[in-house]
C-alpha positions in Angstrom: -0.1 4.0 -14.7 0.7 7.7 -14.4 -2.8 9.6 -14.5 -2.7 13.3 -13.9 -5.8 13.8 -12.1 -7.2 17.8 -12.8 -9.1 20.1 -10.0 -13.1 20.6 -11.1 -13.5 24.2 -12.2 -16.9 24.9 -10.6 -15.5 23.4 -7.1 -12.3 25.8 -7.6 -14.3 28.8 -7.4 -17.2 27.8 -5.3 -13.6 27.2 -2.2 -12.5 30.3 -3.8 -15.5 31.9 -2.4 -15.9 30.4 1.0 -11.8 31.0 1.4 -12.4 34.7 1.3 -15.7 34.3 3.4 -14.3 35.7 7.2 -16.8 35.2 8.6 -16.2 30.6 7.3 -12.5 30.7 7.5 -12.8 31.5 11.6 -10.1 33.8 11.9 -10.1 36.5 14.1 -9.8 39.9 15.0 -5.7 40.0 14.7 -5.8 38.1 11.3 -4.8 34.8 13.2 -6.7 30.9 12.2 -8.1 30.4 15.2 -10.9 28.4 15.4 -14.9 29.5 16.0 -16.6 27.4 18.0 -19.8 25.2 17.3 -22.9 25.0 18.5 -23.7 21.1 19.1 -21.1 19.8 17.3 -21.6 16.9 15.1 -18.0 15.5 15.5 -17.5 11.4 15.7 -14.6 9.7 15.7 -14.3 6.1 15.1 -11.2 3.9 16.1 -9.4 1.5 14.5 -9.8 -0.8 17.4 -13.1 0.1 17.5 -14.2 -1.4 14.4 -16.9 -4.7 14.5 -15.4 -7.0 11.9 -17.4 -9.9 9.7 -16.8 -11.7 6.5 -16.8 -9.9 2.8 -18.4 -12.5 1.4 -19.8 -15.0 3.3 -20.5 -17.3 0.6 -17.1 -18.0 0.9 -16.6 -18.9 4.6 -13.4 -19.0 6.1 -11.4 -18.1 2.6 -13.8 -14.4 2.4 -11.5 -11.3 3.7 -12.4 -9.0 6.7 -14.9 -6.1 6.1 -15.2 -3.3 9.0 -18.1 -0.6 8.8 -17.1 3.3 9.5 -19.9 4.5 7.6 -23.1 3.7 6.1 -24.3 -0.6 5.3 -22.9 -2.1 2.8 -25.7 -4.5 3.0 -28.2 -1.7 2.4 -28.7 0.2 0.0 -27.4 4.1 1.1 -22.9 4.8 0.3 -21.2 3.2 3.0 -17.5 3.3 3.5 -15.5 -0.2 5.3 -12.6 -1.2 5.9 -11.4 -4.8 3.8 -9.1 -6.7 5.5 -7.1 -10.0 3.7 -5.3 -12.6 4.7 -1.6 -12.5 3.1 -1.6 -14.4 -0.3 -5.4 -14.0 -0.9 -6.2 -14.2 -4.0 -10.0 -14.3 -5.0 -11.1 -16.2 -8.0 -12.7 -13.7 -11.4 -15.4 -12.5 -9.9 -18.1 -9.4 -10.3 -19.4 -6.9 -8.7 -23.6 -5.0 -8.6 -21.6 -1.6 -7.8 -18.9 0.9 -8.9 -16.3 1.1 -5.9 -13.4 2.7 -4.4 -10.9 1.3 -3.2 -6.9 3.3 -1.1 -4.5 0.4 0.0 -3.9 1.4 4.0 -1.3 -1.6 4.8 0.4 -4.1 2.9 0.1 -4.9 -0.6 -2.7 -4.9 -2.9 -3.2 -6.4 -6.3 -6.4 -5.4 -8.4 -7.6 -6.3 -12.0 -8.0 -8.2 -15.2 -7.7 -12.1 -14.8 -4.7 -11.8 -16.7 -3.3 -8.9 -15.6 0.4 -9.4 -14.0 0.2 -8.6 -10.7 0.8 -5.1 -9.5 1.4 -4.7 -6.3 -0.3 -1.3 -4.5 1.3 0.3 -1.5 -0.2 2.0 0.8 -1.2 5.5 -0.5 -2.6 3.7 -3.9 -5.3 4.4 -4.7 -8.2 2.6 -7.5 -11.7 2.0 -9.0 -13.4 -1.2 -9.8 -16.2 -0.6 -12.4 -19.8 -2.6 -11.6 -19.9 -5.1 -13.7 -15.9 -5.9 -15.3 -14.5 -8.9 -14.2 -11.6 -8.7 -11.9 -9.1 -10.7 -9.5 -8.4 -9.5 -5.9 -4.7 -10.2 -4.6 -3.2 -9.5 -1.0 1.3 -9.7 0.0 1.9 -8.8 3.6 1.3 -10.3 6.9 -1.7 -7.5 7.3 -3.3 -5.6 4.2 -6.0 -3.5 4.4 -7.8 -0.9 2.7 -10.4 1.7 2.3 -13.4 0.8 0.2 -16.4 3.1 -0.3 -18.7 2.5 -2.9 -21.9 5.1 -3.5 -24.7 3.4 -3.0 -25.1 -0.4 -1.6 -25.9 -3.0 -1.4 -22.4 -4.2 -2.0 -22.4 -8.0 -3.9 -20.1 -10.5 -5.1 -21.6 -12.0 -8.6 -20.2 -14.7 -11.2 -18.4 -13.6 -14.1 -21.2 -14.9 -16.0 -22.9 -11.7 -15.3 -20.5 -9.1 -16.1 -21.0 -6.1 -19.0 -19.8 -3.7 -18.9 -21.1 -0.5 -18.0 -18.5 2.0 -19.7 -16.1 3.0 -16.6 -13.0 1.8 -17.1 -10.7 1.0 -13.7 -7.6 3.2 -12.5 -5.1 1.7 -10.7 -2.5 4.3 -9.1 0.3 3.4 -7.1 1.1 6.0 -3.8 4.5 7.1 -6.5 2.5 8.1 -9.4 0.1 10.5 -6.8 0.2 13.7 -7.9 -0.5 16.4 -4.5 -0.5 20.2 -4.9 1.2 22.2 -2.4 -0.4 24.8 0.0 0.7 27.9 -2.3 -0.9 26.0 -5.7 -3.9 25.6 -3.5 -3.7 29.0 -1.4 -7.4 28.9 -0.9 -7.8 25.8 0.6 -4.5 25.5 2.7 -2.5 29.1 3.2 -0.1 28.9 4.8 -0.4 25.6 6.8 2.6 23.2 4.5 -0.6 20.2 4.3 -1.1 18.9 0.3 -3.3 17.5 -1.6 -4.4 15.4 -4.7 -8.0 15.7 -6.0 -8.9 11.9 -6.9 -13.0 12.0 -7.4 -16.2 14.9 -8.3 -19.1 12.6 -8.9 -21.4 16.2 -9.2 -22.1 16.0 -5.8 -19.0 14.8 -3.5 -15.7 14.9 -4.2 -12.7 12.2 -3.1 -9.5 14.1 -2.0 -6.2 13.0 -0.4 -4.5 15.5 2.4 -0.9 15.1 3.9 -0.9 16.9 6.6 3.4 17.4 7.5 5.9 16.1 10.4 3.9 18.6 13.5 0.9 19.7 12.4 -0.8 21.5 14.1 -4.1 23.6 13.4 -7.7 23.0 11.9 -9.5 20.7 9.4 -12.7 23.2 8.6 -15.9 21.8 7.2 -19.1 23.0 5.4 -20.6 20.2 4.3 -23.7 17.6 5.6 -21.3 14.6 4.6 -18.1 14.5 5.6 -15.3 11.5 6.4 -12.2 11.4 6.7 -10.1 8.4 7.1 -6.0 8.6 8.2 -4.4 6.5 5.6 -0.4 6.2 6.8 1.0 8.0 9.9 -0.6 9.1 13.7 -3.3 11.8 14.4 -4.5 13.3 17.1 -7.4 15.1 17.7 -9.5 17.2 20.3 -13.7 16.0 20.1 -14.9 19.6 20.6 -17.5 17.8 22.8 -15.5 17.3 26.1 -12.0 18.5 24.7 -11.6 14.1 24.6 -7.4 13.9 22.4 -8.2 10.4 20.8 -5.0 9.3 18.8 -5.4 7.5 14.8 -4.3 5.4 13.2 -4.0 4.4 10.1 -7.7 2.8 9.3 -9.1 5.3 12.2 -11.5 8.4 10.9 -13.4 11.1 12.5 -16.5 12.5 10.3 -19.4 15.2 11.0 -23.2 16.3 9.4 -22.6 19.8 9.8 -20.2 22.4 9.7 -17.5 21.4 12.0 -14.2 22.5 13.0 -11.1 19.3 13.2 -8.7 20.2 15.3 -5.9 17.3 14.6 -1.8 17.6 15.3 0.8 15.5 13.9 4.1 13.9 15.7 6.8 12.6 14.7 5.9 11.6 11.1 3.2 13.5 8.2 0.1 11.7 7.8 -1.7 11.1 5.1 -5.9 11.2 5.2 -8.6 10.6 2.2 -11.2 12.8 2.5 -15.5 12.3 1.5 -17.2 15.1 1.8 -20.1 16.7 -0.6 -19.3 20.4 0.8 -15.7 22.6 1.1 -13.5 22.7 3.8 -10.4 24.4 5.1 -7.5 23.9 6.2 -6.3 26.6 9.0 -2.3 26.2 10.3 -1.9 27.1 14.0 
């Protein structure tokens, strides 16, 4: 399924104004993209190796996929992001969820669709949505299958098909090969001369979700303004410098960074490009050093 995603006009205006404000971009007097310092930085990093795994659906016992929380609490009533891990050959029975979720494949191959649909194995970098109340199955094919799953409000529950309903939403399956990428020339107000590529996935009027692809050998900063910023590595390895102590962390797929106020995220790539998923309720800029 090919879906061309449009960028919301109101966000274009906001980001354009933000990019024009030199006090917010951190450009110095010489016109370089050197970052300004931020007092009391809120930057945090969570490595995939630090994630605590639990059963996603305890009712299935040992057959349950594993879940590891990145932010929020899937058993609470808050926005939540977590990793879901499936064993090779996993296939769920038809079921529904009480909430709509969005997901990105990080490792392996995952199928999510109507119970009668032919298998569409989505590879890393693929994106899908699952509306609340709609019957579906989830299956996995590969030794290591991991997806990022996020909800706007919990709790995240699994319920029988007998309780299905139509809430008016429709599912979306976007294979990685069908993602529409914008170059830094097309988004110069957000990623000027950075060689980064962007794809805008969703906008609910309060927050947005985007893919950001940083090229091999990139070194620079992602400057964020939001009180909610979550960046998850989907593929590649990202070097991240914590501003609090200048410690360099290497983020592999499934690792993440976050902030809760204006922040400078100093990052770099090495031997391969890096794909990030960024969720924010604010704006951001990408500057190459």
